[in-house]
C-alpha positions in Angstrom: -1.3 -13.5 -9.3 -3.0 -10.3 -10.4 -1.4 -7.0 -11.6 -4.1 -5.1 -9.6 -3.0 -6.6 -6.3 0.7 -5.8 -7.0 -0.1 -2.2 -8.0 -2.1 -1.8 -4.8 0.7 -3.3 -2.7 3.4 -1.0 -4.1 1.0 2.0 -4.0 0.6 1.4 -0.3 4.4 1.1 0.3 4.8 -2.7 0.3 7.8 -4.6 -0.9 7.2 -6.7 -4.0 8.7 -10.2 -4.0 11.0 -11.3 -6.9 8.3 -13.5 -8.5 5.8 -10.6 -8.4 8.3 -8.3 -10.1 9.0 -11.0 -12.6 5.3 -11.3 -13.3 5.1 -7.6 -14.1 8.2 -7.6 -16.3 7.1 -10.7 -18.3 3.6 -9.2 -18.6 5.1 -6.0 -20.0 7.1 -8.0 -22.5 4.3 -10.3 -23.8 1.4 -7.9 -23.4 -0.4 -9.9 -20.7 -0.4 -6.9 -18.3 -2.5 -4.0 -19.7 -0.8 -0.7 -20.5 -3.0 1.2 -18.0 -1.9 -1.2 -15.2 1.8 -0.9 -16.2 1.4 2.9 -16.1 -0.2 2.7 -12.7 2.7 0.5 -11.5 5.2 3.0 -12.8 3.5 5.9 -11.0 3.5 3.8 -7.8 7.3 3.2 -8.2 7.8 6.9 -9.0 6.4 7.9 -5.6 7.3 4.8 -3.5 10.6 3.8 -5.1 12.0 0.3 -5.1 14.0 -1.1 -2.3 17.7 -1.1 -3.3 18.6 -4.5 -1.8 15.4 -6.5 -2.1 13.4 -5.2 -5.0 15.6 -3.4 -7.5 18.1 -6.2 -8.2 15.2 -8.6 -8.7 13.3 -6.2 -11.0 16.4 -5.6 -13.1 17.0 -9.3 -13.4 13.4 -9.8 -14.5 13.7 -7.1 -17.1 17.0 -8.4 -18.3 15.7 -11.9 -18.8 12.4 -10.8 -20.4 14.4 -11.2 -23.6 17.6 -12.6 -24.9 20.8 -12.3 -22.9 23.9 -12.7 -25.1 26.7 -15.0 -24.1 30.1 -13.7 -25.3 32.2 -16.0 -23.1 33.6 -17.8 -26.2 35.2 -14.5 -27.3 38.7 -14.1 -25.8 39.3 -11.1 -23.6 37.2 -8.7 -21.6 34.0 -7.2 -23.0 33.3 -3.6 -21.7 30.7 -1.1 -22.7 30.2 2.6 -21.9 26.9 4.4 -21.4 26.2 8.1 -21.2 23.1 9.5 -19.6 22.8 12.0 -22.5 24.0 15.5 -23.2 24.6 18.1 -26.0 27.5 17.6 -28.3 28.1 14.2 -26.7 29.7 12.3 -29.5 32.1 10.4 -27.2 31.0 6.9 -28.1 32.2 7.4 -31.7 35.9 7.9 -31.0 35.8 5.9 -27.7 34.7 2.5 -29.0 37.4 2.2 -31.7 40.0 3.7 -29.5 39.4 1.2 -26.7 39.0 -1.7 -29.2 42.4 -0.8 -30.7 43.9 -1.2 -27.2 42.6 -4.8 -26.9 39.3 -4.5 -25.1 36.1 -5.7 -26.9 33.3 -3.2 -27.0 29.8 -4.5 -27.6 27.7 -1.3 -27.7 23.9 -1.1 -27.9 23.1 2.6 -28.2 20.1 4.9 -28.4 18.6 7.7 -30.5 18.3 11.4 -29.6 15.2 12.7 -27.9 14.5 16.2 -26.7 17.5 18.4 -26.4 20.0 15.5 -26.2 21.6 13.8 -29.2 21.8 10.0 -29.9 24.7 7.9 -31.0 22.6 6.0 -33.6 21.6 9.1 -35.4 25.2 10.3 -35.6 26.3 6.9 -37.0 23.5 6.8 -39.5 24.7 10.1 -40.9 27.6 8.1 -42.4 26.0 7.0 -45.8 25.2 3.3 -45.7 26.0 2.7 -42.0 23.7 0.0 -40.5 22.7 0.2 -36.9 20.1 -2.6 -37.2 21.8 -5.9 -37.4 20.9 -9.5 -36.4 22.3 -10.4 -33.0 24.4 -13.1 -34.6 26.1 -10.5 -36.8 26.6 -8.3 -33.8 28.4 -11.1 -31.9 30.5 -11.9 -35.0 31.7 -8.3 -35.4 32.5 -8.0 -31.7 34.7 -11.1 -32.1 36.3 -10.2 -35.5 36.5 -6.4 -35.4 36.6 -5.8 -31.7 33.6 -3.5 -31.5 30.1 -3.2 -32.9 27.5 -0.4 -32.4 23.8 -1.1 -32.9 20.4 -0.2 -31.6 18.2 -2.1 -29.3 16.6 -5.1 -31.1 13.2 -6.7 -30.4 15.0 -9.5 -28.7 16.9 -7.4 -26.1 15.0 -6.4 -23.0 11.4 -6.2 -24.5 10.0 -5.3 -21.1 12.1 -2.2 -21.0 11.0 -1.2 -24.5 7.4 -1.2 -23.4 8.0 0.4 -20.0 10.3 3.1 -21.5 7.5 4.2 -23.9 5.0 4.3 -21.0 7.4 6.3 -18.8 7.8 8.9 -21.6 4.0 9.3 -21.8 3.2 9.2 -18.1 5.7 11.7 -16.6 7.6 9.0 -14.7 10.9 9.3 -16.5 12.7 11.0 -13.6 12.8 8.0 -11.3 16.2 6.7 -10.3 15.1 3.0 -9.9 13.3 3.2 -13.3 16.2 4.9 -15.0 18.8 2.5 -13.6 16.8 -0.7 -14.4 16.1 0.6 -17.9 19.7 1.4 -18.8 21.2 -1.7 -17.2 18.6 -4.2 -18.6 19.8 -3.2 -22.1 23.5 -3.0 -21.3 23.8 -6.2 -19.4 21.9 -8.1 -22.1 25.0 -7.5 -24.3 26.9 -10.1 -22.4 29.5 -7.6 -21.1 31.9 -8.2 -18.2 31.9 -4.6 -17.0 30.3 -1.2 -17.7 31.6 2.3 -17.5 29.0 5.1 -16.9 29.3 8.8 -17.9 26.6 10.5 -15.7 26.1 14.0 -17.0 25.4 16.8 -14.5 24.1 20.3 -15.2 21.7 22.4 -17.3 22.0 20.2 -20.4 21.7 16.9 -18.5 18.7 15.0 -17.1 20.4 15.1 -13.7 20.6 18.8 -12.9 22.3 18.5 -9.5 25.5 16.7 -8.4 23.4 15.0 -5.6 21.0 13.6 -8.1 23.8 12.4 -10.3 25.6 10.8 -7.4 22.5 8.9 -6.4 21.9 7.6 -9.9 25.6 6.6 -10.3 25.7 4.8 -6.9 22.4 3.0 -7.7 23.7 1.7 -11.0 27.2 0.8 -9.7 25.7 -1.2 -6.8 23.1 -2.9 -9.1 25.9 -4.1 -11.4 27.7 -5.4 -8.4 24.6 -7.3 -7.3 24.5 -9.0 -10.7 28.2 -9.8 -10.7 29.3 -7.2 -13.2 32.0 -4.6 -12.7 31.0 -0.9 -12.9 32.4 2.5 -12.4 30.9 5.9 -13.1 32.3 9.3 -13.9 30.2 12.4 -13.2 30.9 15.0 -15.9 29.8 18.5 -16.5 27.1 19.3 -19.0 26.3 23.0 -18.4 27.9 23.9 -21.7 27.9 21.7 -24.9 30.7 19.2 -25.3 33.0 20.1 -28.1 32.3 22.5 -31.0 29.9 20.4 -33.1 26.3 19.8 -32.2 24.2 17.7 -34.6 24.9 14.5 -36.5 27.2 14.6 -39.5 29.1 17.5 -37.9 29.7 15.4 -34.8 31.0 12.5 -36.9 33.5 14.9 -38.5 34.6 16.1 -35.1 34.9 12.5 -33.8 37.3 11.7 -36.8 39.3 14.7 -35.7 39.7 13.3 -32.2 40.9 9.9 -33.7 43.5 11.9 -35.7 44.7 13.4 -32.4 43.1 16.7 -33.0 39.7 18.2 -32.1 38.5 20.2 -29.1 40.4 19.7 -25.8 37.3 18.8 -23.7 36.2 16.0 -26.1 39.8 14.6 -26.3 40.1 14.6 -22.5 36.7 13.0 -21.8 37.4 10.3 -24.4 40.7 9.6 -22.6 39.1 9.6 -19.1 36.4 7.1 -20.1 38.9 5.1 -22.1 41.1 4.8 -19.0 38.1 3.4 -17.0 37.4 0.9 -19.8 40.9 -0.3 -20.0 41.1 -0.7 -16.3 37.8 -2.6 -16.2 38.9 -4.8 -19.1 42.3 -5.5 -17.3 44.1 -4.1 -20.3 46.1 -1.8 -18.0 47.0 -2.0 -14.3 47.1 1.8 -13.6 45.5 4.9 -15.0 48.9 6.2 -16.1 49.5 3.0 -18.1 46.0 3.2 -19.6 46.4 6.8 -20.7 49.7 6.0 -22.4 48.2 3.1 -24.3 45.3 5.3 -25.5 47.6 8.1 -26.6 49.7 5.6 -28.5 46.7 4.2 -30.3 45.8 7.8 -31.4 49.3 8.7 -32.4 50.1 5.6 -34.5 46.7 5.7 -36.3 45.4 2.4 -35.0 42.4 3.9 -33.4 41.3 5.6 -36.7 42.0 2.4 -38.6 39.8 0.5 -36.1 37.0 3.1 -36.7 37.3 2.5 -40.5 37.0 -1.3 -39.8 33.8 -0.7 -37.9 32.3 1.6 -40.5 33.2 -0.8 -43.3 31.9 -3.9 -41.4 28.6 -2.1 -40.8 28.1 -1.0 -44.4 29.2 2.6 -44.1 31.1 4.7 -46.6 34.7 4.6 -45.3 35.7 7.4 -47.7 33.9 9.9 -45.4 36.6 9.5 -42.8 39.2 11.0 -45.2 36.7 13.3 -47.0 34.1 14.8 -44.6 32.5 16.5 -47.6 31.0 13.0 -48.4 28.9 13.3 -45.2 25.5 15.0 -45.6 25.9 18.7 -46.2 23.4 21.4 -45.3 21.4 23.3 -47.9 21.7 26.6 -46.0 24.2 28.0 -43.5 24.0 31.1 -41.3 26.5 32.8 -39.0 25.3 34.1 -35.6 27.5 37.1 -34.5 28.1 38.8 -31.2 26.0 41.9 -30.6 28.5 43.4 -28.1 32.1 43.0 -27.0 33.1 41.2 -23.8 33.5 37.6 -22.7 31.3 34.6 -23.5 30.4 33.9 -19.9 27.9 31.1 -20.5 26.5 28.9 -23.3 23.5 27.1 -22.0 23.7 23.4 -23.1 20.0 22.8 -23.0 19.2 25.8 -25.1 21.9 24.9 -27.6 20.5 21.4 -27.8 17.0 22.8 -28.4 18.5 25.1 -31.1 19.8 22.0 -32.9 16.4 20.4 -32.6 14.8 23.5 -34.2 17.4 23.3 -37.0 16.3 19.7 -37.7 19.1 17.7 -36.0 17.0 16.3 -33.2 13.5 15.1 -32.3 10.7 16.6 -30.3 8.9 13.2 -30.6 10.3 9.7 -31.2 8.7 9.4 -34.6 10.2 12.7 -35.9 12.7 12.4 -38.8 16.2 13.7 -38.3 18.1 15.9 -40.9 21.6 14.4 -40.7 23.1 17.6 -42.2 21.4 20.0 -39.7 23.2 21.3 -36.6 25.6 23.9 -35.6 29.3 24.6 -35.1 30.4 26.7 -32.2 32.9 29.4 -33.2 33.4 30.7 -29.6 33.4 28.7 -26.4 32.7 29.7 -22.8 35.5 32.0 -21.5 36.5 33.4 -24.9 36.8 37.1 -25.4 34.7 38.4 -28.3 34.2 41.7 -30.1 30.9 42.9 -31.5 30.4 41.2 -34.9 32.6 38.2 -34.1 31.0 34.9 -35.2 29.6 32.9 -32.2 28.2 29.9 -34.2 27.5 28.6 -37.7 24.0 27.2 -38.1 23.1 24.4 -40.6 19.5 23.7 -41.8 17.4 22.9 -44.8 15.2 26.0 -44.7 15.2 29.7 -43.7 12.4 29.1 -41.3 14.4 26.4 -39.5 17.4 28.8 -39.4 15.2 31.5 -37.9 14.0 29.1 -35.2 17.5 27.9 -34.4 18.9 31.4 -34.3 16.2 32.4 -31.8 17.0 29.5 -29.5 20.7 30.1 -29.8 20.2 33.8 -28.8 18.7 32.5 -25.5 21.7 30.3 -25.0 24.7 32.7 -25.3 25.4 35.3 -22.7 28.2 37.9 -23.0 29.5 39.7 -19.9 32.1 42.2 -19.1 34.6 39.9 -17.4 35.8 36.3 -17.9 33.9 33.5 -16.1 35.4 31.1 -13.6 37.0 28.1 -15.1 34.8 25.0 -14.9 35.9 21.4 -14.2 35.0 18.7 -16.7 35.3 15.8 -14.2 33.2 16.3 -11.1 33.4 13.0 -9.3 34.0 9.2 -9.6 31.9 6.5 -8.2 33.1 2.9 -7.8 32.0 -0.3 -6.1 
């Protein structure tokens, strides 16, 4: 079997057999297929796609088994994870994992880092002093069993074929391919040994999926793929035109997540945490109805068990638990600057992508994978879409390590905020739900 022949076959619209797709996945993992050939294969898939019934399940299975697949069957109860396709201010995994674990569902979570205008769960967690996101898989399994949840990054053992192909997609303009996105996400998630997966597919200006039709297609593909491999899956399509919550960055999002676990925090973050938690409890058979699931989640917030579970997770992964009671122990910015409204009116829009890029300019994100992140950098929104403002009112507080970064962040933020004469129409948070 030769990679050249398989590339040509896919380029010309042919359907690759399971053993041919396995050859390419194994070759990506062990280096036996050259990078330039893998890049050509990715471009062929970008234009020709992968057949949803014959090729895509086989390709996902090949990528999944290119590395180690965990077996968590010895751990009692259901194991359920959640994945977001990425947004701005999207800190939901931080309050969600301990909240769901406090309700009796195990949460093994392999997360990612921020890239471009979107933030990453690992960067947020690492802003807690001492928190370790790189753990041996044996320790990961141990913490899922003993604590009920563990949040780590992708290891060398998990889906090595995806690690190679992801890097090549980023360099070859083949990221926006639904078959490649779906197989990439699911090869990592299913390797965790989960019974079910809940997806948060973001839609809008600050998301990778700009239209509802694109988001539905991606959600349907992933839900059906999970079903083909015998795993439960449901997807919520949620709005990402404006940032989620008031904090955008790393340490500031940790502080906001703790507020959520205390039963406080912004309404949209609270509600989305509950909506995804309901899906996870239903998938994990910890509740029979959505009403019952919501009640369980609310009780775990009210009685403090969700916050105590987060403290357990932080301590077990080496983090400074004192930060949960004293946010001043989190990384603090050297400089702060308020951005004020230039005119009176209503804040009619706050472009999520531009706000995310402002956070990158401030130092909170990455333009390239190798860039270092300033955990203290970011911004706090003082006004949200729909708020009435007067000239001079604060719109946001920017955090950075230098005046030049503040200047760059302020310029980006100015492009994000638009003030009009009348209030905007109210936007829905939940746009759709896709199930098997």
